[in-house]
N, C-alpha and C positions, 0 to 999 in steps of 0.2 A: 254821462254826456246827455245833455238835454237841448232840444231845439224845437221851436214852434213850427207849425205847418207852413208858415210863410217862408221861413228859412229853408226848410226842406224843398219847397217848391222852387225856390231860386237855385238851389243846388242841382235839382233835376234839369232845369233849363241850362245851367252852366255845363252840365255833363253832356247834354245834347249838342251844344255849341262846340264843346271841346272835341266831341266825336267828329263833327264836320271838319274842323280845322285839322285834326289828326289825319283824316282820310285824304285830304287834299295835299297838304305839305308837311304835316307833323306840327308839333308845338301845342297840342291840346292841353298839356300840363301847365302852360302859361296861364290858362284860364281856370281850370278846375282846382288845381292845387292851392292857389291863393284863396279861392272861394272857400275851400275847406278850412284853411288856416284862419280865415276871418270868422267863419261860422262857429268853429270850435276852438277858441283860443286857449282853453285849458287842457286840451287833449294833447298827449305826447306827439311830437312831430312824426316820429317813426310810424305811429298808427295811421296818421293821415297819409303819409307816403305810401304805405301798404294798401290802404283803401283806394287811393288814386290808381295804383297799379292794377288792382282788381277790376275797377271800372274800365281802365284803358285797354286791358288785354281782350275784353269782349269786343270793344269797338274796332281795334286794329285787326283782330282776326276776322271779323265780319267784313271789313273793307278789303282785306287781303283776298278773301274768297271771291268777292265781287270783281276785283281786278283780274284775278287768275282766270275767271270765266271769259273776260273780255279781251285779254292780251296774252301773247306768248312771251313768257319771261325767260331770261337767260339762266339756265340751271347751273352753269359753271360759276355764276356770281351768287345767286340767291341762296342756295342750300349751304355751301361752305360758310358764307357770311353769317347766315342765321345760326348755324351750329356754334361758331366761335362767339357770336354775340350773346348767346345763351350763357356761356361760361363767363364772358366778360361782365355781363350785367350782374350775375350772381356774385362775382368777386367784388364789384363796386358796391353792391348792397351790403355785403358783409363788412366792408370798410366804411360804410356811410357814417357810423358814429365816431370813427377815429380820425377822419380827415375833415377839416373845416371847409365848408363850401365857400366861406368868405375868402379863403386863400386861392381858390380856383376861379372865382368869379371874374377877376380882371383878365385872366388868360382867355376865358370863354368869350368875354366881351371883345377882345382883340380879334379872335377868330370870327366872331359874328360880323364885326366891322369889315374884315377882309372879304367875307362872303357877300355882304351887301354891295361893296364896291365892285366885286367881280361880276355879280349878276347884273348890276345896273350898267357898268361900263362895257360889258360884252353881251349884248342882247341875243347873240347867236347861241350862247351856251344853253343847251337843253332844248333848243327850238326844234332841232331834228337830230336823229341818231347819227353817230359817226362810227360805223363798224370797224374802221381802221384802227381804232383805239383798243379793240378787244384782243389785245395780245396777251400771252401767258403772263408776262411780267406785270402788266397793268392789272390783270385779274387778281394776281396774288397781292399786289399792293392794295387794291380795293377791299379784298377780303380782310386783310390785316387792319386797315384803317377803319373801315365801317364795322367790321365784326368786333375785333378786340378793343380798338380805341373808342368808338362811339358806344359800343355795348357797355364798357366800363363806365363811361360818362353817364349813361342812362341809369345805371344802378346807383351811382353815388350822388347825382344831382337830378338829372331828368329832363327839365323843360328844353324843348328844341331838338330832341333826339332825332325825330323824323326829318327835320330840316337839315341837320348835319348829314344824315344818311343820303338824302337826295343830292346834296351838293357833292358829297364824296363820289357818288356813283356817276353823276353827270360829268364831272371834271376829270375823273380818273379813267373811266371806261367808255365815255362818250354816249351814254344812254340819253334819250330825250327825257323831258321832265315827267311825262305821264308814265313811261316805263320805269323810271327811277322811283317815282312815288309808289307805284305798284310793288316794286321790289322792296322798297323801304318798309311797306306795311308788313310783309312777311318777316323781315329782319326785326322790326319793332315788336312784333308779336313775340318773337324769341327773347328779346331783351326784357319785355314786360314779364314773361314767364320766369326767366331766371331771377329777376329781382323779387317778384311776388313769392316765389318759393322760399327765399331767404326770409322775407318779412313774415310770411305765414309760419315758418318754423319757429320764429321767435314770438309768435302771438301778436304781431303788430298789424292785424287786419280787422277792420270793423265789417264783418261779413254782411249783415243785414243792410246797412247803409250802402256798402259797396255794390251789392247786387242790384239795388234800386237804381243807383247811378249808372251801373253797367247797361241796364235796359235802355235808358235814355241815350247813353253813349253809342249804342248800336244803331239807334234810329238816326242820329246825326251822322254817323259814319257811313251808313248806306246812302243817305242823301249826298254827302260829299263825294263819295267814290263815283256815283253815277254822274254827278256834275262834271267831275274831272275827266271821265271817259268821254262824255258828250261834248264838252267845250274845248278840250285839248290843251296843248302845251302853253299857249298864251295865257289862258286862264290860270293855270297852275303857277306860272311865273309871277303874275301880279299878286296872287295870294302869298306866294313865297316872300316877296319883297315886304309886304305888309307885316307878315309874321316876324321876319327878321328885325324890322324896325321896332315892333312891339317888344320883342325880347330884349333888344338893346336898351330901350327906354326903361323897362322894368328892372333889369339888372343894374342900370346906371342909378336909378332911384334907390335901390337897395344898397348900393355902394356908398352913395351920399348919406343916406339915413344911418348907415352903420358907422360912418366917420364922425357924425355929429354927437 
């Protein structure tokens, strides 16, 4: 693998920007993973996926610590979901080579479209917390959906994981966007760890490059987490809509390009 200093510099900038996006609403893989694929077209995709996970786990864990200091999180949701997500992401990563992401992309696009309509049509979602939704049944549903479902998705595909986690937590358990984003960072750290462990076991991590990207990812994540805490749910909601639209555009383009 060979790359000039200009390419490495652009990747470091992309890692910082991805950390910022991940810390606010998730979806940093939307930026960093395509940048890696363009920079190293001859490198096996599994190695780039593993390297992306290495960078992401530092950023998400850094943002999770910042959120945890500034907010009181709901332990009945966060820790069971994180534990299940760790297993789900590991299972997804183990199957990443046997299931075509092309087959899953249309389903993900439909889910993203529903998310976009939901957030735009119902501006009250995530604006304020709704404690009445924190019932045992809803908590179990959120743990299964966000932990097993989204965790598996993160291991096998990845981009938009944090976004899916936020939507699941706000709609099912009534958390506001900032609390949901904070909880999602902890869960996302677990999904990254589960996937990274599998990629590393198979030797699919470029450690030197990944650690350099991780340092920049942490810087971006810290800026993003502090901005989300300071600016509140309205800011998170706007960024969420932008990221969902960007994910739809990217996946739509991949779908069209694959059909040509």
